[in-house]
N, C-alpha and C positions, 0 to 999 in steps of 0.2 A: 807722263813725266818720267824721265829716266835719270838715274844717278850718273853723274858725269865725273868719274874719278880722274880721268886724264886731265880735264880742265882744272880740277882741284889741285892736282899735282903741280900744274903750271903756276897756279896762284900761290902755292906754298913757296915757290922759288923767288917770288918778288920780295924785295927788301922793304921793311918799314923804316920810316925816317925817324931818327933819334934827335929830337929837338935839343938845342942847347939849354943849359941850365939858366933859368930866369932868376936874377937876383931880386930879392924883396925890395920894392921901390921906396916904401915909406914905413916908418915905425914910430909909434908914439913915444914921447920922451920918457914917460914913466915905465914903459916896457923895456927900454934900453937899460934903465938903471936898476930894475928889480932883480932879485935873485931868481934864477930860472926855476929852481925847485919850488920856491915859495909861490911864484907866479902860477905854475901849473897846479899846485895844490889848491890855491884859491879858486882858479877857474874850474877845477874838477868839482869842488864842493858846490859851487854855484850851479853848474850843469846838473849835478846829482840831485840837488833840490828841485830843479826845474822839471826833471823827468821822473822823479819819484824813486830813483835808485839810491842805494845806500852804500857808500864806500866804493873802492876800486873794483871789488868783486862784482858789483852791480846787482846781485840778487835777481829776482824775476822781474822782467819788464812786462807790463800789461799791454804795451804798445808804444810806438814812437811818439814823442811829444809833438804837439800840434804847432810846429814852428811856422807853418804858413799862416796861422791865425794870430801870431804874436807880432806886434808892431812897436817894439821899444825904440828909444832914441839911438841913433848911431853914436858909438862911443870911440871911434877911431880904429886904428890898425893894431894888430898884434904881430910880433915877429914869429909867425907860424906859417909853414908851407907844406903842402902835400906834393911829394915828388911823383914823377911819372911812374915809378915802380910801386906806388902806394905807401911809401914810407913817409911818416909825419915827422917834421922837424920843428923844434922850438928853440929859438935863439941860436940857430946853427947846429943844434945837437939832435940826433934822432931820438924820438920818443920810443923807448924800448918796451914799455909796458903795454901789451896789447889790450888788456881790459880798459886802460885809460884811452887808448885810441878809439876803441869801440864806443866808449862813452861820449867822446867828442863828436864822433861821426853821427850820433843821433840828433844833434842840433845843427847840422849843416843845412844851409839854405843858399841856393843860387837865385839871385833876383833878376828882374828883367834887364837891368843895366849890365849884366854879364859878370858881376862881382859875386864872390862867395863869402858868406858870413857864418860865424857861430852866433846863434840866436837863442836868447832866453827871454823870459817875460820882462826882464829889466835891462838887458844889454844886447847890443848888436855890434859885433866886432869883425872887421874884415880880415881875411887871411888870403894867402897866395895859393894858387893851384897851377902846377907846372903843366899838367895835361888834363887828367880826369880826376874826379873825386874819389873813385874807387878803382880796383882792379878785379876783373872777373878771373878767378883762379881755378874754377872747376865747372864742368858742363855735363849735363845729362840729356839724352834724347829718349823720349818715351812716346808711346802711341795711346791715344784715348779716342775710342769711337772711330778709328781709322784716321785720326788726325794727329800729325806730328807735333810734339811739344818740346821745345828746347828750353831747358832750365839752367840758370847760372847761379853759382855761389860766389859772392865777393870776398875780398880779403878781410872784411869786417863782419862777415856772417850774414849779409842780406841774401835772401833767396828770391830770384826773379825769374818769372816765366815770360819769355819773349812773346809778344803778341800785340794786339791793338793798343793796349795801355802801356806797354813797355817795348817800344820798337827798337830794332837794331838798325844802326846807320853806319855808313862807311865813309872814311875820308881817303881820297886818293892823293897821296903826297907827291907833288910834282917833281921834287928834287931827285928822289930815288925811285920813282915809279912804284911806290909801295902802297899797301892797304892797311888802314888802321880802323878796326871795327869797334863800335861802342854800343852798349845797351843802356836804355834809360832805366834807372833804378826807381826813383821817385822824384816828384817835382821836376826840377831842371837838373837833377844830379845824375851823372852818367858814370858807368864803369867802362874802362878800356879793357878789352880782352887781352889777356896775357898771350904771348906767342904760342905756347902749347895749346891753349884753348882756341885761339884763332885757327890753328891747323886742324883741330878737331871739328870746328864749325864748318870750314870749307870742304871738309871731307863729306859733309852731308849736302853739299851744293848740287844744284840741278841746272840744266839749260831750260829756261822757261821763256816762252814768247810773251812779251809785255808790250802792248801798243804797237804791235807789228815788228818789234825788234827782239832778237834772241839775246836774253840776258843770263848771266850766271848769277844765281840767287839761292837763298835758303827760305824754307817755310817754317812757320810755327804758329799754332793756334789759329789756323785759317788765314794768316797773313803771309804775304810774300815780300821778302826783303831783298831787292836786287843789289848786287855788288857792283857790277859793271857789265857793259856789253861784251859778249864773247869775242866779237871782232876786235875790240880795243884790248882785251886781255891777250889775245893772240899777237897783236901788234907789239905790245909791251914785252912779251916773252921773246919774240923774234929780235927786238931791238936790244934786249939785255944779253 
C-alpha cells in the first residue's frame, strides 16, 4: 500500500456542503414561557443527579450514564439545538458554559427513529440536531504492532479510536461535490470532522483495491474505510 499524497491534495480541494439552518419545528408550551436561565438550571440539576456529578464543574465521572438502558416516558420537545459547528443553543441563545454543554452531552441518545433526546431515568426530551452531535476537533495517528490507529478528540472531550466499533463514514454531497466525514462516537451518536481534521485525515489516505476497484481510503485498527473510487475523485476534480 502506498501513500497517495497527490490524491489527498485533490480531495482537499473539494468543497463541503454547508446546509441551511434548520429551524426548530416544535417546542412545548412550558419551554416557551419559562425563563431560559431557570430552565437550564433545572435541567442541569436533573442531569447532574442522573449521572452522579455535582454542580457545573462536574467533578470526577466514573463513566457515562447508561442512557441506553433508561426508558422514561417521552416528555415533549425542548427549544435546544446543536448546530453544525458544535455550538449548543437554548431558546435561540448559545450556551456559553462549556462544562454545562459537556454535562448535557453525557445524556444524549439517538433512537432508531432518527430523533435525538436528552435522557435521564425520569425524562426523555427531544432536541434538534443540525448535522452531527459532536465535532471532531483534533486527530492523532499512531502505530501499534505495525497497525495504524487514528484517534479523534471531540469538542466535548470524548476520545475515540476509529476501528470496528467506531467506524468512519463519508457523505458525498451532490450539490457541491464535497466530502463530509463522520466518526461514530457511541451508540448512534456521531462526530463530524472539522475541516482541519478532515484535511489531516485524508493526508493519511491510500489507494487501496477493494472488490476489484481502486478506492481512496484510510485505515485504522485493521479496518479500511473507503472514501470514494479514485476514478470518481479524478472526475470530480476535473469537473471542478
